[in-house]
N, C-alpha and C positions, 0 to 999 in steps of 0.2 A: 469649394470643398478645401478642407485644410489638408496639409500635407501628411501622409500616413507613414508610420515607422514600424518596422518590426525588429525586435530585438530579444535577446535572451533575458529571462527574468532574473533580477538581482535577489541575492539573499535578504530576507526581511520584507520583501514585498508581499502584500496580501493578495496578489493576483490569484493564486492557487485556490483560495478560499472563495473569491469572487466567481471564478470559472466554474467550481464545483457547485456553487448555487445555481449559476445560470444553467447548467446542464441538467441538474436535479429538476428545476422548474420545467424545463423542456420535456424531460421524461414524464413528469406529472401530468402536464397538459396534453401530450401527444400519445403517451403510453408506450413510446418506443424507448428500448433500452440504450439510451446514450450516456446516462451519468455513470462516470467511473469512480468507484468507492474504493478507497485504499483501507485495508485492514491489516492487522498485525496478530501473529501468534507469538508469544513471549515465552521463552524457555528460562526459568530460574531455578536456583538451588533451594535446599531446605530452608534457608534463612531469608529467602526472598531476593538475593542478588541476581541481577540479570546476568546470564552467560551466553545468551544468544537469542536469535528470534528469526522470524521470516515475515516478509511484507508481501501481501498479494493484493490484487485489484478484484473487484466485481463488477461485472457490467451484464445486464440483462440475464442474470443467473449463472454466469460462466465466470469461474475464477481462474487467474493466472498468477503464478509465482513471479514477483518482481526481482526480489533480493533474499538471500539467506546469509546469516553471518553467525559465527560462534567466536567467543574470545580466544586469542591464541593458546592460552593455557589450558583451554577445555576442548581443543580440536582432537581430532583422530580417536574419539571416544564413542562415536556413533550417535552424536547429538543431532547432527544434520539429518541423519536418516529418521531419527525420531520426529523432527520438525516437519519432514516431508510426509511422513506417515500420518501424523496428526492433520495436516493440511489435506490429504487425499480422503481421511475419514470425514472431515467437515464438508 
């Protein structure tokens, strides 16, 4: 048996995609909710510029907020609350 190595994933590696495919196949074969699917809610202005967003995960029908961000110049205007409200509605 060869030597096993555990390390942090480097930027640019395709491990996350490979791992996602692996867990999705496992979920399809067993019916167990093991696949973690990342999704995004995007907040943009009237001309389509991104001003913030929310990243969340779905696993087995349960959603978890992972990150929320708003550009510095658009903060303290209630945008974060709008994103969380939209997340809860979905």
